[in-house]
C-alpha positions as CSV (number, residue, x, y, z in Angstrom):
1,M,84.1,119.6,63.5
2,G,85.1,120.8,66.8
3,K,87.5,119.8,68.9
4,N,87.2,118.3,72.3
5,L,89.5,119.5,75.2
6,F,91.1,117.1,77.7
7,D,93.3,117.3,81.2
8,D,95.5,114.6,79.7
9,D,96.3,113.2,83.4
10,T,92.5,112.3,84.4
11,G,90.6,112.5,80.7
12,E,88.0,115.7,82.3
13,V,86.7,117.5,79.7
14,T,87.5,121.1,80.4
15,E,88.2,124.7,78.0
16,D,91.5,125.1,79.8
17,I,93.8,122.6,78.9
18,V,95.5,122.4,75.1
19,Y,95.5,118.9,74.5
20,W,92.7,117.9,72.3
21,R,91.4,114.4,71.0
22,T,88.6,113.2,68.4
23,A,85.8,111.4,70.1
24,K,87.6,108.4,68.9
25,Q,91.0,109.0,70.1
26,Q,89.2,109.7,73.2
27,E,87.7,106.5,73.5
28,A,91.2,104.8,72.7
29,W,92.7,106.6,74.9
30,L,90.7,105.6,78.0
31,E,91.1,101.4,77.0
32,Q,94.8,102.3,76.9
33,Q,94.8,103.9,80.3
34,E,92.2,100.8,81.5
35,K,94.6,98.6,80.1
36,R,97.7,100.1,82.1
37,K,95.5,100.0,85.1
38,Q,95.5,96.5,84.7
39,K,99.0,95.4,84.2
40,E,99.6,97.6,87.1
41,K,96.9,95.7,89.0
42,E,98.6,92.2,88.3
43,K,102.2,94.0,89.1
44,Q,101.2,94.5,92.4
45,E,99.5,91.2,92.6
46,R,102.5,89.3,91.4
47,E,104.9,91.4,94.0
48,R,102.2,90.8,97.1
49,K,102.4,86.5,96.1
50,A,106.1,86.7,96.3
51,Y,106.4,88.7,99.7
52,I,104.3,86.0,101.0
53,R,106.9,83.5,99.7
54,E,109.4,85.4,101.0
55,K,108.2,85.6,104.2
56,A,107.4,81.6,104.7
57,K,109.3,80.6,108.1
58,D,111.2,77.7,107.9
59,G,112.2,75.6,111.1
60,I,109.8,72.8,110.5
61,N,109.0,70.8,113.5
62,P,110.0,67.5,111.9
63,E,106.5,65.8,114.3
64,Y,104.6,67.7,112.3
65,K,105.9,67.8,109.4
66,E,102.9,67.7,107.3
67,F,101.7,70.6,108.5
68,G,104.5,72.9,108.6
69,P,105.7,75.4,111.6
70,F,103.6,76.7,113.8
71,V,102.8,78.6,117.3
72,W,101.0,78.1,120.3
73,L,97.5,79.9,120.7
74,I,96.4,79.6,124.5
75,Y,92.9,79.3,125.3
76,T,89.8,78.7,127.6
77,P,87.7,75.6,125.7
78,L,84.0,76.5,125.1
79,C,84.4,80.4,125.7
80,D,84.9,83.3,123.4
81,L,87.5,83.7,121.9
82,N,88.2,87.5,121.5
83,F,91.1,88.9,124.0
84,G,89.1,92.4,124.1
85,L,89.7,92.7,120.4
86,N,87.5,93.3,117.6
87,N,86.8,91.0,115.1
88,M,89.3,92.7,112.4
89,D,92.1,93.4,115.2
90,M,91.4,89.6,116.5
91,V,92.2,88.4,112.9
92,R,95.3,90.8,112.8
93,L,96.6,89.3,116.2
94,I,96.4,85.8,114.8
95,V,98.9,87.2,111.9
96,L,100.9,89.1,113.7
97,S,101.9,86.5,115.9
98,T,102.9,84.2,113.0
99,Y,106.4,86.4,112.5
100,M,106.6,85.0,116.5
101,G,110.8,83.9,117.0
102,Y,111.5,81.7,119.7
103,D,113.0,84.1,121.7
104,G,109.3,85.8,121.9
105,Y,110.1,88.6,119.5
106,L,108.3,89.5,116.8
107,R,111.1,88.9,113.6
108,W,111.6,89.7,109.6
109,S,114.7,87.3,110.6
110,A,116.8,85.6,113.4
111,K,118.8,89.1,113.0
112,S,116.2,91.5,112.4
113,K,113.1,92.6,114.8
114,L,109.5,93.8,113.6
115,K,109.2,97.1,114.7
116,Q,105.9,99.4,115.2
117,K,106.9,101.2,111.6
118,D,107.2,97.9,110.3
119,I,103.2,96.9,111.4
120,P,101.7,98.3,108.0
121,H,104.2,96.2,105.9
122,A,104.0,93.1,107.6
123,L,99.8,93.1,108.2
124,D,99.0,94.6,104.5
125,I,97.3,97.6,106.4
126,S,97.5,101.4,106.3
127,E,99.4,103.5,109.2
128,R,96.4,104.6,110.7
129,S,94.8,100.9,111.3
130,A,98.5,100.0,112.0
131,K,98.4,102.5,114.9
132,M,94.8,101.9,116.2
133,F,95.5,98.4,116.3
134,I,99.0,98.3,118.2
135,S,96.7,100.8,120.5
136,N,94.3,98.5,121.1
137,L,97.0,95.7,121.8
138,K,98.3,98.3,124.3
139,K,95.4,98.8,126.2
140,N,94.2,94.7,126.6
141,N,98.3,93.8,127.7
142,L,98.1,91.7,124.4
143,I,101.6,93.3,123.4
144,T,104.8,95.1,124.9
145,I,107.4,97.7,123.0
146,E,110.8,97.1,124.3
147,D,113.0,100.8,124.8
148,D,115.1,99.4,121.2
149,G,111.9,98.9,119.4
150,G,111.1,95.3,120.0
151,M,107.8,94.0,120.3
152,K,106.8,90.8,122.1
153,I,103.0,89.3,122.3
154,N,101.9,88.4,125.6
155,D,103.1,84.7,125.9
156,S,100.5,84.1,128.0
157,I,97.7,84.3,125.1
158,I,100.2,83.2,122.1
159,Y,104.1,81.4,122.1
160,R,106.2,79.8,120.3
161,G,108.9,76.8,121.3
162,E,108.4,73.8,123.1
163,I,105.3,72.5,124.5
164,Q,104.3,74.3,127.6
165,R,101.6,72.7,130.0
166,P,99.5,75.7,130.8
167,K,99.7,76.7,134.1
168,E,96.3,77.8,134.9
169,Y,93.5,75.4,135.7
170,N,91.3,74.4,132.3
171,V,92.9,76.1,129.6
172,M,94.7,74.6,126.5
173,T,97.0,74.8,123.8
174,I,96.4,74.5,119.8
175,R,99.2,75.0,117.2
176,I,98.4,77.5,114.6
177,Y,100.1,77.0,111.1
178,I,102.0,80.1,110.4
179,N,102.3,79.6,106.5
180,S,98.6,78.5,106.8
181,I,97.4,81.5,108.1
182,R,99.6,83.9,106.3
183,A,98.0,81.8,103.1
184,L,94.8,82.7,104.0
185,Y,95.4,86.7,105.3
186,F,97.0,87.6,102.2
187,Y,95.4,85.8,99.6
188,S,92.0,87.2,100.6
189,E,90.4,90.3,99.4
190,R,90.8,92.7,102.1
191,K,87.4,92.8,102.8
192,M,87.2,89.2,103.5
193,R,90.1,89.1,106.0
194,S,87.7,90.1,108.8
195,K,85.7,87.3,108.2
196,L,88.5,84.9,109.3
197,V,87.8,85.6,112.6
198,Y,84.8,83.1,112.8
199,V,87.7,80.4,111.6
200,F,89.6,81.6,114.4
201,K,86.2,81.3,117.4
202,L,86.0,78.2,116.7
203,I,89.1,77.0,118.2
204,P,87.7,77.1,121.8
205,Y,85.2,74.4,120.6
206,M,87.3,72.1,118.6
207,N,87.2,68.5,119.6
208,R,91.1,67.3,120.0
209,T,90.7,64.5,117.9
210,Y,88.6,65.2,115.1
211,N,88.4,68.9,114.7
212,I,84.9,69.4,114.8
213,A,83.1,71.6,116.5
214,C,81.6,69.7,119.7
215,Y,80.9,70.3,123.6
216,N,83.1,67.5,124.9
217,T,86.6,68.7,123.4
218,E,88.6,65.6,124.7
219,E,85.8,62.8,123.7
220,T,88.0,60.3,121.4
221,N,85.5,58.4,120.8
222,S,83.0,59.9,117.4
223,K,80.3,57.9,118.9
224,E,80.1,59.7,121.8
225,L,80.8,63.5,120.4
226,Q,78.1,66.2,121.1
227,I,78.3,67.9,118.3
228,M,77.7,71.6,117.9
229,T,75.7,72.8,115.4
230,F,76.5,75.8,113.5
231,G,73.4,77.7,114.1
232,S,74.7,76.8,118.3
233,F,78.1,78.6,117.9
234,C,76.8,81.5,116.0
235,D,74.6,82.2,119.2
236,L,78.0,81.2,121.2
237,V,79.9,84.3,119.1
238,G,77.2,86.8,118.6
239,Y,76.1,86.0,114.9
240,D,72.6,86.9,113.7
241,R,71.5,83.8,112.6
242,T,69.5,85.5,109.5
243,N,72.2,86.1,108.3
244,I,73.7,82.3,108.6
245,T,73.4,81.5,104.8
246,R,76.0,84.9,104.1
247,L,78.3,83.3,106.8
248,K,78.4,79.6,105.1
249,K,79.4,81.2,101.7
250,E,82.6,82.8,103.2
251,L,83.5,80.3,105.3
252,L,83.5,78.1,102.4
253,S,85.5,80.8,100.3
254,F,88.9,80.2,102.5
255,K,90.7,77.7,100.8
256,L,94.4,76.2,100.8
257,K,96.8,75.1,97.9
258,S,92.9,74.6,96.1
259,K,90.6,73.1,99.0
260,R,87.9,74.5,101.5
261,I,89.6,75.0,104.8
262,V,85.9,74.3,106.7
263,A,83.7,71.4,105.9
264,F,79.8,71.2,106.4
265,I,78.3,68.2,107.3
266,T,74.8,68.7,107.3
267,S,71.3,67.3,106.7
268,E,68.7,69.3,104.9
269,D,68.5,72.2,107.6
270,F,71.7,73.8,107.5
271,E,71.4,75.6,110.9
272,K,71.7,72.2,112.2
273,S,74.7,71.0,110.2
274,S,77.9,70.2,111.7
275,V,81.6,72.4,111.2
276,C,85.0,71.1,111.0
277,I,88.2,72.7,110.2
278,S,91.2,71.4,108.4
279,P,94.1,70.1,110.7
280,Y,96.3,72.4,108.0
281,V,94.6,75.7,109.8
282,F,95.0,74.7,113.3
283,F,95.1,71.3,115.5
284,R,96.2,70.3,118.9
285,G,95.8,66.2,118.6
286,N,98.9,64.0,117.5
287,N,97.1,61.7,115.7
288,N,97.9,63.1,112.2
289,N,97.0,60.6,110.0
290,A,93.7,60.5,111.1
291,M,93.1,63.8,110.2
292,I,94.7,63.8,107.3
293,D,92.5,61.5,106.2
294,I,89.5,63.5,107.5
295,L,91.0,66.1,104.6
296,N,90.7,64.1,101.9
297,K,87.0,62.9,102.3
298,H,86.1,66.2,103.3
299,F,87.9,69.1,101.8
300,E,88.1,67.9,98.6
301,E,87.6,70.7,95.6
302,Q,83.2,70.7,95.4
303,E,81.7,72.5,93.0
304,E,80.6,76.2,93.8
305,T,76.4,75.6,95.0
306,D,74.8,77.1,97.2
307,D,73.7,73.6,98.2
308,W,77.0,71.8,98.3
309,Q,76.6,69.0,101.3
310,V,79.0,66.6,102.5
311,F,77.2,63.3,104.3
C-alpha cells in the first residue's frame, strides 16, 4: 500500500513533506479541520454579539423610552439623502453617528473619545476601507479631526442633544435610534449592509405621523395621504425597477427582535405598493402609541414567502 504525503497545514498532497496518511485518515483529518473552523466561526459570532451589547448606549430619554436613545438626522423633505457619499459610506456614516456623545465627539464612553485608528473596530471594516471612508467624509466636509485625534461629525447633518429647530428653510429633523441601527448593521451579513441605505433613503419621504412613504409628509389625516409607490421611490433614488423584486426581498430580510422593519402594503401589482418603516428605526412624530399600533399590525412575523402582502 502506497503512502500519501501531505502538507500538514493545508492538507495538500506533496512529495516534500514527511507526514503521511491513508485516504481514510485524510478524510477524518479534513472533517476535523471543518469542525475546528466551524467552532472558530461560532466563537467569533459570540464575540461579535457580545461586542454589540457592550456598546449599547445608556441615557434613554424617558419621553421616548419605548424606542431608546437616539441622534438627530437633519434632512430636506422629498430630496435624495446621500450627502455626496456612495451607498456603503452613507450606511457607515449613520452607524458612526451612533457613537456621538452629547458634546458632539464620537466616543467609546463618557471618558474615552473614538479616534481614527478605532474606526475599523467601531464599524467592523478593514483598515483600508476605514481609511477610504474617512477620506470621503473629509472630502464632503462631514467630519473634523482635532489635534488630539477627537472626531466630530458635521452637526448641520447629525447631532445629539436637546431638540433644535434647524435654521435652514424647509429642513426637518428625525430621530435615528441608536440600538436599532447598530443591531441592523452588526447582525447583518457584510454583503447585505449596503442595502440598509435604501431604508435610510426613505427618510425624506416619511410621513411624520404614519412613517409611510408619501408626497405630503406633514399630513395628519390618513385619508388625505398622497401615497408614494415603491416603484416611484426606486425611480427617485436611481434604483433599477427591473431589480425591484430583489430589493423587496432584501428589505424584508432586515429584522429587529424577529419583526421586519419594512412593511409593504400592496395590491397585486407590487410596484404600486406603499412602504412603511418601523418607528423603532427612525421616527419624527410624537404619537408613539399610534405608531406602536401600526408596528403590531404590520410588522408581526410573517411566513417567508415571495408573495407576502399586508392589506
